[in-house]
N, C-alpha and C positions, 0 to 999 in steps of 0.2 A: 644062354644064361645071361650075358652080360647085353644091356641096353646099348646101342649106337647112339653115342652124344649128338652125333649130327642130326638125328631124328627130333632132338630138342627143338629145333628151329622151328618145327610145325608142331610144337607140343608144349607151348609156352608156360601153362599152368603146371605141368609136371617140372619143367624146369624152375618155376618158381619155388614150388615146394621142396626140392632138392636143395635150393639156397638158403630156404627157409629152416629147413633141419641143420644145416651147416650151422647158421646164425645161433640156433639153439645151442649147439654144442659149444661154440666158443663163448656165449654169453654164459652158460651154466659153468664152464671152467673158470672164468674170471670171478663170476658170483662167488664160487667157493674159495677162490683165493684173495678175495677184496680184502680181508683185515691183514691179512700177510702184506699185499700191496702196500698197504698204507704205512705198515711198519717199515717196510724197506725204503719206501720213498723219504721217511722222515729220518731214517738212520745211515742212509748212503751219502757220499759225497760227490758221486759221478754226474756227468751230465744227464739233464731229466730225460731226454730221449732214450740215452743208453740203459737207464734203470729201467724203463718202461719196455725195452726190447727185452730185457734179461727177464721180467716179470712175465710178459706175453708167453715167452719159451717155457718156462718152467710151470705156468699155470696148464697149458696146452699138455706139456709131456706129463703131467702127473693126471690128468684124465686119460690122455691116450686115444689115438685112432687106429683103424684096422689100416696099418701102413704097406704100401707096395715097394719093394727094394729097388726103386728107381729115383735118380737124381733129379730135381728139378732145377732150373737157373732163373732169376729173376732179381728185381729190386726189392720185394719183400723180404723181411728179416725172419719168418717162419714159413716153409714151403715143405708140403708133403703130398706126396703120391698116396690117395688112400682109397680103400674100397667103401662104397657106399650100399649099404643093404636095405631093401625094402621087401616086403611079404611078396611083390610082383615081381620084382625084377632085381638086379644087381648092377652097379656101375663103377667104373674107375673114375676118380676125381683127383684133379689138381687142385688143392687146397692152398691159398696164398693169405696170409694173415700178417699184415704190417702195422708196426706201433707208431703212435706219434705222442708228442707231449708238448701242449701248450698250455698258455693260462686261460684263453678265451675256449669256449665251446660252442660256437657258432658253425664254424667250416673245418674241414680238414684240408690240409695241401695233399694234391695229388699230381703223380708225374703221369705223363702220357704212357710211360713204361710199367704202370700199375692198373691199366684197365684195359680191357676188350671194346669199349663203349668208344664210339664217334663223339669226341667233344664237341659239342653245337653250343655255342654261346656268340652274344653280341658284346664286343670290345670297342668302346670309345666309337659307338655308334656303328661299326662295322660287323657284320656277321662273320663268324669263322667256324670251320669244320676241320679238327684234328683228330687223326685216327688215332686210338690206343695201339700199343704194340703188342699186347698180351693176345694170343690168338682165343677166338671164342673156344675153339677145340684144340688142345695141345697133343701133339704126336711126340710119344716118346717110346723108344724099343719097339716101335712096330704097332703100338696101342694107343687109342685115342681116350682123351681125359677133357672132360668140359671142366672150363676154369672157372674158380669162385674166388672172388678177392673181398676178404674183410679186412676193415681197420679197427684199430683198438686205440682209442684216444685217451692219453691220460691228462685229467684237467688239473692244474695244481696251482699253488699260490706260494710265492716265496719271499712275501713282504716282509716277515718275520725273521729274516735270515735263515730259515730253514724251509727244506719243502716240505709242504702240506699237501697232501693229495685230496682232493675234493670230490672227485667222481671220476669213474670210468664210461666212456662213451664208444658203444661199440657200433659199427655201421656195415651194412653189407651192400656193396655196390653192384648193381645188375649185371649180368653178363651181356655182352654185345649183341646176343639174339633177341634180348628185351629193350632193343633202341626204340622200338616203336611206341613201346609203353611209358618209356623215362625220359627220353630225351628225344623225340622225334624233329624237333625244329629248334633253331637258336633261340625261338620265342618262348617254347616249351621245354624249359631246362631243369636240371637239378645242380647246376654250376653256379658260383660266383667268380669273378674276374682275378687272377692274379695267382702266385704271387711274384711272377716273373716280370722284368722291364723288358720290353721291345726295344727302346732306346740304348738300352745297353747290350742288346743283342743276347740277353738271356735266353736257354733254353726254355721252350714252353712248358708251362704248368697251369693248373687251375686249381680251384678249391672247389670241394664237395659240399653243397649246401643243406647241412642236416633238415632246416624246415623245410624245404622244396622236396627233398626226399621222403621225408617223414608224411607230408601232405600226399604224395603219391602211393605211399605203402608204410603204415606205421610200424609194423614189425621190423621194418627194415633199419631202424635206429631204437636203440636200446641204452639207457642209463642205469647206471649201479652206483648207488650211494656207499662210501665205506665206511660210516660210523658204526659200531658195535650195535647200536639200537635201529639202525635202518634195515629196512625189509626189501627186498627185490619182487616187484611183480612185473611179469612180462606184458609189454602192450602189445595188443592184436590190431 
């Protein structure tokens, strides 16, 4: 009944469809919650990142998933083992959703502990390849789970002395099995450099470049405006 996720290495279109369905779920949950999110941002005084984490959890929990009673560990603030049902098969999935809050909307900071891709990029004229530490397929309690990583970025402005949520930008980072489609070489990349400093011996981090990812696959980046008159349209 259950699809072996290791077979997805040779069935990339199916893997893309699984990630697309997960992206639709997260996007729909945040779209339904967008007005509440804007109100919460303007009324709370916590750190913007902490506010975003709470909003993501509340929005996704309000919609709910087919949960599997297995605990996942990792750097993402929302981690769920869940069932994925398709008319032709079923799948156990490890869903990681991480929240970010920044004023700019061009990139998202990513740690290698948040991706199963090998980060291939050029830094100061030197090609680097740093493996992500999330497994492509996670084994927990004797079962295999393909890992899906989604980022929810809350773009805000605080110039008026109060947090004002401007938009919610959601992105689905490809599973490492999709390396050849999204980041085959350092020159063909979805990353921007930083924000770590090698001179200060900081731990390696990178930035997901939304424009580069969207150029390869438009549905992997979705923007939700939060005004009461704003309507959301899925970008295919």
